[in-house]
N, C-alpha and C positions, 0 to 999 in steps of 0.2 A: 270583534276585538273586545276583550274583557276590560272593563274599566272600574276602578275604585274611586269613588267621589266623596269628598268631605266638604262640609260647609263650615267656614270659619268666620265668626263675627267678632268684631273688636268693640270693647266697651268704650264709651264716649271719652273717658278721661285717660285711657292708657292703652296698653298693648296686651292685655290678658285675652288669650284666644281660647274659644271653645270649639272643639272639633266633634261633629256628630255626623253619622251616616245619613245621607239624604238621597232622594231620587230626583227624577226630572232631567231635563237636558240643559246644555249651556245656553246662555241668552243669545249667542250668535253661533250658527253652525260653523264648524271648522272643517274645511275641505282642502284637499291637496290640489294644486294646479296641475293641469295635464300637460302643459307645454314644456318641453325640455329646455334646460338652461335658465329656468326661472327660480329665484330664491324661494325655497319652501321650508320654513322652520320645522314642519312636521317630520322632515327627514332626519332630524337630529337623533342622536342615540337615546337621549332622555328628554321627554317633553311633558311639561305640565301646562294645564290651562287654569288660569285664575280669573274668575269673574268678580269684578269689583262693583258692588251695588251701593248706590247712594240711597240710604234709607231715610235720610233727613229731608228738610225743607230748603236747605241752602243750595244755591246754584254754584257748583264748584268748577273753577277754571284752573287748569294746571295743578290740581290738587295732588299732594304726595301721600301715598298710602303705604303702610308697612305690610309686607307679605312674608310671614314666617313659614318655613317648610321644615319637615322632619322626615324620618324614615318611613312614615306611613304614606307619604305622598311623593317621595323622591328617592331615587336609587343613588346613594352617595358613592357607590363603587364605580359609577360611570363618570367620565370626564376627569378634569384636573383635580388633584387632591385639595387644592386651595380655593377651588371655585372660580379660578381665573378665566375659564372658558364659558361661564354662564352668559346668557344673553336674554333680552326680553323683547317681544315682538307684539305688534297689534295683530290680533287673531284674524281680522277681516282683511286688512291691507297687506299683511306680512311685512310691514315696514318696521325697522328697529325703534325701540322706545327707550328713552333715557331712564336709567336706574342706577342705584348705588347698593353695593353689597357691604353691609355693615359687619356681619360676622358669618363665618363658615367653618364648621368643624366636621370633617368627614368621619372621624372616629366616633364622636358622639352621635352624629346623624342629625344635626340641626343647622339651620342657616336663617339669616334675616336679610331680606331685600327691601329696599324702598323704591317704589315705582311711581313715576310721574305720569298721571293720567292727562287726557286731553280736556274733555268737557263732560262733566257729570251733572246733568240737570236733576232736579228733585225726582227721586224714584228711578232714575235712569241707571244703566250699567255699562261697563266696558270690559271686554274679555281680552286678556293678554296671554301670550304663550311664554313660558320660561323654559329655555333649552340649555342642555349641557353637551359639550362636544362640538367638533367641527361640522359644518353644514355645507354641502356643495352649493356654489354660486351665491352664498350669503356672507355679507359683511355686517355683523352686528356691532352695536355700540359697546364699548367697554364700560365697566363700572366707573361712574364719575359723579361724585357728590356735587361738584360745582355746576353740573348741568341739570341737577335735580332740585336743589333747594334754593330759595331766595337768598339765603346766607349759608355759606359752608366754608369751613377751614380745617385743613389738616397739615401734615408736614410739608406739602407742596406749596403752602401759602405763607411760608415763614417771613418773606420779605414784604408782605403787604400790610403788616401791622405797624402801627406807630408806637414806639416804645418811649418810656420816660422814667426818670427817677431811678437810674442804676438797675433797671431790669433788662436782662438780655433774653432774646427769643431766637433760638437757633434750631438747626436740624442735626445737631451733634451732642454727644455727651463727653465731658472731660472727666476722666477718672481721677480719683484722689491720689496724691503723691505718697500717701501713707499705706504701708502694708502692716497689719497687726499680727504678731506671732507670739507664741510661747505664753499664753495667758496662764496665770497661776493664782491660786488662793494661798497666801502665805500664812495667815492666821484667821481662824473662824471658830471661836470658842464660846460664843454666847455672851461675851462681855463687849464693852464699847471700845473698839480699837480705832485710833484716829491719828491724823496729821503726821504722816511718815516723813522721815528724812533719810538720806542715803549718801555714803561716800566710800571711795576705795582707799583703804589704808596703804601705808608704805610697803607692807609686806604682801600686798595683793589681795588681802581679805576684803570682802565687802562688809561694811558695818551698817546696820539698819537700826533706826530709832523710831519709836512712835509712842503715843500716849495710850494709857489703858485705864478704864474705870467702869462706872455703871451707867452713865448717860452723858449727854453732851456737855452738861455743866459740872460733871463730877468725873474727871479723867486725870487724876493727880499723878499717876505713876509714869515715869519715863523709862521705857523698855529699850534695851539694846540686845541685839542678836547678830550672829555672824554667818557669813557664807564663804566657804573655801572653794566653791565650784561655780563662781560667777552667777550666783542667784538661782541655781537649779534646786538646791536644798538649803535649809537654814537651820542653824543650831537652836538650842532652847532659849526661851525668853529669860532675860535677867533684868529684874527691876533695879535700876541704878539710883534713881532720884525720885523724890516726892515733891511735887510743885503744884501750885494752884494756877500757874500761868499756862498759856496756850502754845501749841505749835513748836515743837523742838526743831531746830535747824542744825544740819551737820555739814561740815566742809573740810576739805584737805588743804592745809596751808602749803605755801610754796616749798617749805623745807620738808614736807612729808608728814608732819604731825597732823592730828585731827583736832578740830575745834567744834565744840558742841555749844549751842545757844538755846536757851529757853527763858521763860519769864518766871520770876519768883519775887516774893515780898522782901523788902529790906528790914532793918531793925525797927523802922518806924511804920512797918506794915504798908509801905508804898511799893506797888508792884512795878517792876521794870525788867528789861532784858539783861541777862548775864551771859558771860562766855567763859568756858573752861577749856583746858588743853590736855591732850593725851600724847605722851611721847612713846607709848608702847602699843600703838595701833588700836587704841580704844579699849584696852583691858583695864586700865586705871586712869583716873582723872585728877588733875591738880585742882587748886582752889579756883573758885568762880568769882569773876569781877563784873560789877555793873558797868554798862557802857556809858552811863551818864549819871550826873547828880544834879537835881533830884532824879531818882531812879525812873520815874514815869515819863521822862523826856524821850526815852527810847524803849520801845517794846515791839513785839510782833514781827520777828524776822520771817522772811520767806526765802526760797532758794535763789538768792541774788548774788552769791559770792562769785567773784571771778578774779583771776590773778594776772599780773603783768610784771614778769621778772620776780623780784622779791616783794613787790607791792601786792596788796590784797584789798579788794573793794567789796562793798556790800551796801544794801539798802534796807532800811527799817522804817518805822513810823512811830509817831508819838504826838504829844500835845503841841499845837502850833505856838510859835513865839509871838504871833500878832493877832490872833483871833481865837474863838472858842472851838474851831474845827480841828481835825487832825491833819498833820502834814507828814509826807514821807521825807526821810533824811538820808543823805548820801554820806557814807563813812569810808575811811581808808585806813590801812595799816601799812607802814613802810618797813616793818620788822617781822615779817612772816606771821602776822596776826597776834603778836604778843601784846601790843598796845594799839588802841584805836582812837581816831580823831573824827569828830563830826565836821565834815567839810562844808555842807550846804543844806539848806532847807529847799525842797524841790517844788514848792508851790509859792505863789505870791498872793498878796492881799487881793481879794475879790474873786479868786479862783475857787472852785468847789473843793470841799473837804475830801481828802484822799488818804487811803491807808495802805493796804497790802501792795507792795511795789517790788518789781523785779527789774534789774539793770543788767545790760550787757554791752560789750564793746563792739561797735560797728565800724570803726575807723581808727587811725593812729591816735587821734585825739578826741574821737567822737564816741559818745555813749547814747544809748536809747533806753528809756524806761517805760514800762507799762504799769498802770496803776488802777486799782479798784477804787471806785468812788464811794464816799460815805453813804450816799443815797441808795446804793445797791441796785440801781437801774441804769448805770452808765459805766463806761470804761474810757480811761484817758491815757494818753502817752505824752512823752516830752523828750526833747533832745538836748544834749550838752555838747558844745564844741571844744571844751577845755578840760576834759577828763573830770567832769563833775564839779568844777569850781562854781560854775553858774549854769542855769537851766533856762531854756526858752519857755514860752507860754505853753500851758497844757493844751493838748489837742484831743478832741473827742474822736474816739475810735469805735463808738457804739454802733454807727452805721455799718462798719466793716465787720466787727466781731461780736456784736451784741453785748450782753452783760457777762463779763468774765470776772469771776471772783478768784482770789489767790492766783493772779497771773504769773506765769513762769516762762522765762526766755532762755533758750539754749541754741547755739549754732551747731548745725550738723549738715554735712554734705553741701556746703556753700549756700545754705539757706538758713534763715532765722525761724525757729520753731517756737510758737506760742502755745503753751498748755494752760488749762484752767478749768474751773468749775463753771459751767454755763447755766445761766438762769433761763428757764422757760417762763415767759411772761404772759400773764392774763390781765384783763383790764375791765373795769367798769368805767362809765363815762368820766368819773372823777378820781378813781383810785386804782392805779396800776399795782400789781403785786407779782412777786417772783416765786417760782417753784424750782429749786435747784435739783435737777435729776440727770445731769449729763457731765461726763468728762470729755473735753473736746481738745482738738489741736488745729492750728492754722499754720500756714507758712508765709514768709515774706522773702522775696528775692531782691529787694531794694533797700535793705538795712532798716526795716521797720516803718517805711513810709506807707506801704499798703500791705494788707494781709488778705489771703485768699484760701480757697480749698478747705473750708471749715469741715472737719471730720469728727464724727462721734466715736470716741474710743471705748466708752462704756456708758450704759444707762443703768440707773438703779431705782428701786421702788421706794426708797425711803422718803420721809417727809422733808420739809424745806431745808434742813441743815445737816442731814446725815450722809455726807459723802462728798467725793469729788476733789479734795485737795491732793496734790501729787508732788512728786520729786523726781527729776530726771538724772540719769547718769549716762554720759556719752561713752560709747564703747569704741574699741580700737578699729572695728570694721565700719565705723560711721553710723551705726544704728544707735538707738536711744533706748535704754532700759528705764521704764517708768514704774515707780511704785506709788500706790494711791490707796485711798480707803473708800468703801462703798457699802451702803446698807442695802444688800441685794434681796432681802426677804421682808422688808417693811416692818421690821421688829425694833427699830432704833437700836440695833446691835451691829454696827458696821464691821466689816472685815477688812483686813489688809490684803491687797491684791497687787499683782504686777503684770506687765506685758512688755513686749519689745516692739519698737517702731522702726521700720526700715523706710527710708525716704528715697524715692526715685523720681524720674521725670514723669509728669502727668502725660497720659495718652488721650488722644481724641478719636472717637469712633462715631460713625453715623448712627442716627436713630430714626425710627419710623414714626416719630411723633414730634409735635411742637414742644420744645424744651424750654421752659420758663425758669429762669434763675434770677433771684433778687438778693440784694443786701438787706440789712435790717432797717428797712424803710418801705414806704408805700411805693411800690414799683408796678407800673401798669404797661400793658400793651393793648391798644384799642384799634377797632375797625368800624367804619361807618356801615350802617344797615339801612337799606331802602326796602321797606315792607309796607304794603298797603293794608294788610289785614290788621284788625284790632284785637283778634283773638288768635293766639299763636303759642307755640311751645319752643323752648330752647333746650336742646339735648346735647349732652356731652359725655365723654368717657375719659377718665384721667387716672393717673397713679402718681402719688407723691413719694419722693425719695427721702430717706432719713438725712437730715441736715442739722448742723450745729444751730442751736437756737429754736429748732422746731419748725417744720414746714407748715405754712398756712396759705392755701390757695383760694383765691376769690374769683367769682364770676359776677359781673354787674351788667345789667341792661338799663340804659338811661335814654332820656329824650328831653326835648324842650316843650314847655307848655305854651299856651296861647300868648303869654307875655314874654316868651323867649327865655324863660328861666329853666335851667337844667334841673331835671327831676330824676331821682333814682327809683326805678320800678322794681327791679330784682337785685338782690345783693346776697350771694352765698358766701359763707366762710367755712372752709373745709380743711382741718377742723377750726373751731372758732376760739379766738382769744377772749371773746365775751362770754364763753361758757364757764360752768363751774369747774370743768376739767379741760383746759385748752389743748391737751394732748390727744383727746379721744372723741369729744363731742362736736359734731358738725351740725350746721343748720343755716338759717337765713334770717333776714330782718323783715319784720312786718310792723308797720306803723312805728318805726324807730325802736322796736323791741326785738331782742334776739329770740328766735324760736328754735329750740333744739329739734333736730330731725333724725340724727343717728347717734347712738350712745357708744359707738366703738369706731375706731379708726386705726388701720394698719398700714404702715409704710410698705410700698411695693405692691399693694393690692389694688386691682383695677375696680373703679367705681363707675357705674352707669347711672346718670341722673337726668331728670327732666323737670322743668318748671313750666306749667301751663299758665298762661297769662291772659287775662280778660281785661282790656283797657276800659271798656264801657262800664263794667262792674267794679273796676279798680281792685281786682282780686288776683291772687296767685295761689297755685296748688303744686306742692312738691311731690315728686315720685322717685322711687328707686327701682331699677330694673336689673334683670340678669343680662348676660351678654347676648341673649337671643330675643330680647324684647318683652319678656314676661314681667309684669309689674309685681314686685315683691313687697313694696310698701307705698302707701299713699297717705299724705298728710291732710290735715283739715284745710279748708279754704281760709286764706289769710288775706288781709289788706296788703296793698303795695308796701314796699320797704319804706318809702317816705310818705309821711302823712299828707293827705290831700293831693297826691300826685295825680295829675290829669293829663300827662304828656303822652305823646306818641313816640314809641321807641325809635331811636335813630343811631344808636351805637352799642357795640358789645365790647366789654373790657374784661381782660383776664390778668392775673398776676397776684400781687400780694397787697392787701388793703389795710395792712397794719404796720406802723412804724416800730412795733415791738418784736416782730417776727420776720422770717425770711421765707423764701419758697424755692423748692427744687422739684418741679412738677413736669411730668410728661403728659401732654394733652393729645390723645389719639385723634380726636375730632370734636368739633362743636358745630352745630347747625341750628337754624331757626326755620320753622315752617308754619304755615297756616294750620290752625287746629279748630275744627268745628265741634259743636256740642255733641252731635251724633256722628261718630266716625263711620265711614263706609264699612260694610261687611265684605268679607272676601271668602269666596267658595273655590276650593281647589280640587281639580281632577288630575290624576296622573294618566296621560294618554298612552305612553309607552316608554 
């Protein structure tokens, strides 16, 4: 029988394999039994022999060894295409051996198995057989990580984790209720285009307004343009007004006229919100009137207009009447928007400063408002039970929706839709900061009490203030046309864009991974770990989904020291809110300091990571691998995450370790195993 033999040796800290031709015989002869009816793995269609050699000085009991195979040692055309008929056997006793198949690709011709050995004394070896295909009279063990590792978890283990702080761990994925269609760039001319507003005129034309200028602080022109084909094409830009104030707002009055709102200075150079009326579908405009005197009591409208019969309601914000903060104000008109009355101030003494506010009707006499906080790191809401005459206390929605700037509420298909500019938050120990790079949407099916299904509608590359403000228009088929602005080329020259949202019932599908989803809070799932070894590795493979607010997945190993004080040994953040770029840089903590490990992060991409931990040395070493176990990056030795940690590991925690971000992560597997300094070598022969 012709045999090709390869010697494969594993480096101490990882899974880099070197294959070289070598001679000699297997450490234990492999012979076929002669008695009929006896299990003989040699009779399989494909048989490999792997000799595992302990080249170190450690006495290894039940040690788990990685065994990679490829086309040079294995015929992937034999057996099941997914490797489900693989089995591992003791070469001497022919008894089955516990193993786990981490990866298998018959097209590429690579696979990675983990084999649990019996006893490897120093310099001793054990030979195992790896077979593919059915074998007469043999019943091998199926791939089973739970039988191999001291700690193992995958999708079958979902109910054994203890969850806390609004994190859910499931074996399903719930799809977003939003379908995004008809993306369009309306204007991209190298100028600064921002803050769009939109309304349907009485004659059916769509009228679009936005500001135009040279940069964020110099956009004085109010542009109007028209579409006569429901937003498919747009007429030329017409500069109607010149104003130093922000954010034009456009609405259709109950009688069909159009109302345009923007900020401008009065005769005393005090800036406030003004409104004007068009009786000819936006072609010409009458005189403009300030909403308040002094003018600066009301400014900064957002798309909060809604009607009830001939009454028209809106929200704005301005200087508070009782402190130095800003307050949102609720306004009404009972004559089709011709005159306006300030009905109520929507915050109370002691409540945080609030500005951009959207209001919608959620019951016969009930209103709901969503508000941006002055601190730009919170989002608040409030309810009124008397059509805005009075308002209840402000309620923090930050945990549910993160930081939403320019919040916009619109009802569509029996749900309340929240649109807004989402801040991606990063932090130093004392200084949170926001980077606004996403337009997002949420839904509420209980009138604004809870919001779910955060969905990114668009991301953009601009710096902190260049994009994301939007304006919706409800269409007759129940979909929502959204116009917004976004700096897509990082030039501080944002474009006017549009898309159409269709809202449907979310669907639930099974997944082959642990699915961790959290709100904007520290959400954890934990499992106890019983491990005697003090040198070990934690291995995992995960992929994070794009989610409003930015996904941040954490993996933590912790234990108690001799004084029964909890100590964190390992703490990964993937990607990290403590990095210079919280959207792309991942790493871990060492002695309380964040250590960058990867400088890129892509949603939907699978990452295979390992941390080798030495409790005696109080050191950790990060590694990144490909799907077949080859190490592609090794970091420097680092101290434990927590200074002076001398604990023995007792728990594994996954989830989201930041109250500034959320997570939507699929964890294929995570396991912990003993790891010696000198990993056993593996020599593989293909028998037939």
